[in-house]
N, C-alpha and C positions, 0 to 999 in steps of 0.2 A: 330794559325788558326784552327779552329774547324769549319768545314761546318757545312750546317742546316743536313744532315741526321746523324750528329754525328761524323763524320770521322777527326779526328786530323793530318792535313796537316803538323803542325808542333807546336812541344812542347818545350817551354820552351829558347827558341833561341834568344842569346843575342849575338850580335857581333859589333864590331866596324872595318870599312873598312879605312887606312889611306889613303890621299891624294897622290896617283900617284902609288897604290900599284896594282898589278896583283893579285887578288884574285881568286883560283879555288873553286865553290862549288862543290864537287865529291861525286857521291852516284849514286846508281841503278836506274831503273825507280820506281816512286811511293815514292820517299825518301825524298818527300818535296822541291826539288830545284827549281821547273819553279816555285811552289807556294812564294817562297822566293824572287823571281826575281820579279816577279808582286807583289810582295808585295812593293818590292824596288822602285817601279815606278808609285805607286799608284792603280794598276789595282785591286789588292784586299787588303782590310780592315781588317788591322789585328782583331782579337775577343779582344785580350788583347793585350795593351802594344802599341808603337811607333814605328816610322821610321823616320826617321831625314836626310835631308842632307847638309850637312855645317851648322848645328843648327838650321836647318829650319825645323819645324816639317810637315809632309805632311797629310794633312786633306782637307776639301771639301772647305777651304778659301785659301789655299797656293798652289795647286795643278796645277792650272792654269800659275801660276810663276815659279814653279820649275821642272814641266816637259820639257820645252824646254831646260833645261839643262842638261838634261839625254837621252842618245843616247840608240838607242835598235837593234841589232841584232839577227835576229830569225833564228829556225832552220829551216823550211819550207821556209825563205827567205821573205816571205811575201810581194814580189815585184808584180806588174801589168803587168802580161806578155802579153800581147798587146801592152805596151807604151815601148818607147824607152828606152835605156838605160839613157840619159840625161834626161828624164822627172822623171824615178825615182828617180834618183838620189836628182833634184831639187825639188822633194816631202818632203825632208829632213828639207826645208825650210820654209814648211806651216805654222808651228806653230805659226812665228813672221810675216806672210803675213797679210796685212789687207784681208779683207773679198772679196772684190772684184778681186783683185788680185787672190786670192786662187781659186774663183771660173771661171775666165777666163785664168788660168793659164800662167798669166802674170808675169813674172817672171822680175825682175829689171839683168840691167846687171850685177852686182857685184855676183850676184846668181849664174847668169848662168857661169861668168868667175871661181868662187869656184868650182861650178860641174867640168868644164873641167879640172883644176886644180889636184881634188881628183879622178876623173877618169884615172887620167895618174898615179897618186901616187900608187895605187892599182892594176897597172899592167896591165890596160887594154888601147890597140891602139887605136888613133883618131877615126879610121874606124868603132869602137864600139858606138860611141855616138848616131848615128841614128839607129842602128840595134833593133828590138825587144827582148825584154829580153827571151821570150819563144825560140828564136832561139840558145842563150846560153847554155851553158855546167852549170851544177852543181858548179862548184868552179867559174867560172867567174858570176854566178848569186849571189853568195855569196861575192866576190869583190865589186859590186854594191850595196849590202847591207851594206858593212861596209863603203864604199864612202856616200850613203844616212845617215847613223848615225852620221858621221863628219859633215855632211853639217853646222849645228850649233856652231860648236867648242866645244861640250859639256864636262866640266869635269868631269862627271859620264857617262861610258857606261856599259851597262848590254846586257850580250850575253848570249842565251841562246839556249844550245846546237848547237852551230854555226857549228861545224863540224859534226853530228851527222849522215846526208846524204851522207856523202863525203868518198872516198876512202883514204888509210892511206896517200899515198904521198901527195896527195890535199889537207888533214886536217890539215897535217904540214905547207903548204905552207900558209893556211887561219888563223891558228894560229899565226905561227911568220910575216905574215902582220900586223894582229891585235894587236900584242904586239909592234911591230915597231912604227905603226902608231899612239898606244895610250903615248909611251915613246917619242915621238918627241914631243908630245903634252901635256906631264904633265897628261894624262887621268887618271882618277882612273878606273880600271875595274873589275866587278864582272862577272867571267862566267861560267856558270855551265856545268859539265862535266861527263861522266860515264868511260871514259879513263883512267884508271892511268898511264900508260907512259905518255899520254900526260898531263897529268896534274902535273906530275913531273918533264918533260920537260920545260914547259911555265910559270908554276906557281912562284911566289914569296912566296906565300902562300896558305894551301889548309883547306879549313873547310868541311868535310866530314860528309854527313847526313846519319844517317838510321832509319827509320821509323819517321820520323819528328823531331829526336833531332841530338844533335849534338854528335859524338864520338870522333872527333879527330878535333884540330886547333891549328897550326903550322906552322914551317918553311915546304916547298917543301921536303926540304932536308931531315927531321925526318919521313918523311913517308914513313917510312920501309914495306917489305915485311909483317911483321906479323902482322900491323894495317890493310894491305890490304886486307890480307886474313881473320882477323875479319869484315871488313866492308862489304864484300860481302858474310860472311857465314852465312848459315840459320841458325836460331834457337839460335844466339848469341849474346843478348841483348846489347843495344848502353853502351858504359861506363861513358858517360857524362865526366863530369870534369875530371875524374881520367886519359884520354886520352892526353888534351889539354896541348900544349906544349906554353912557353910562346913566345910572337913574337915580335919582336924589330919595333920600329914605325918606318915609313918609312921616309923620310924626305921632307918636306911640299914643296908641287910644285902647278902648275895652278889647277890640278886638286880635285873633290870634296871628301869631308869626309862624308862617310855612316855609320847610326848607327841606328841599331834595335835593341831594347831594353824591355824586357819582365817587365811588373809591375803585 
């Protein structure tokens, strides 16, 4: 991905995320993590190459059909502060509602029931249903964001720095919740982080980016202190394919398979 001003946000990135895998994209600010996730959701069109979800290439013709199959959890939550918890979670169903229902916020009974179920599953009490999101803590707001992301039971979930604004204890609670909810549904997760300890603890696989290039791709257990030092050390060029470790394919589940291919 090269922007109009000449900035190369991503360089020669090719990767396949297997169904059901919890894959963490690790790197410092400006490494290209957010660009990669936005590309996987069709928000950014690659300058060269393709993005496919379950073998369907993302482009102008397929985007509307594929995007409802992709959930998104944001760093800044991206909730409606003055709306209630229930309404924010219900908004996750908007992509599949008729226009008149969306405009009038008339959600069918099954959507309302699912929203209540998800709110309970993410650890919020029934009394939170009618509270404004602006009255919640950061950790509670991210729980709302996770519930919203699972409203359509997407086979693929993208999480862009979901714990960047949370303290360490709450960060682990949120990542544990995200991993548990994903595994129960067989959802594939592509999650960007910059915290090495969290990536090692929660990822099945780590893809480390520096300067828009892949410098490591392998199991979280293979991401040792030497690689971590190289990732964040100033002035060390990315080692590219040399640092990649073969990754065993995850068993096929209900989740989606995501492929980014350089051409």
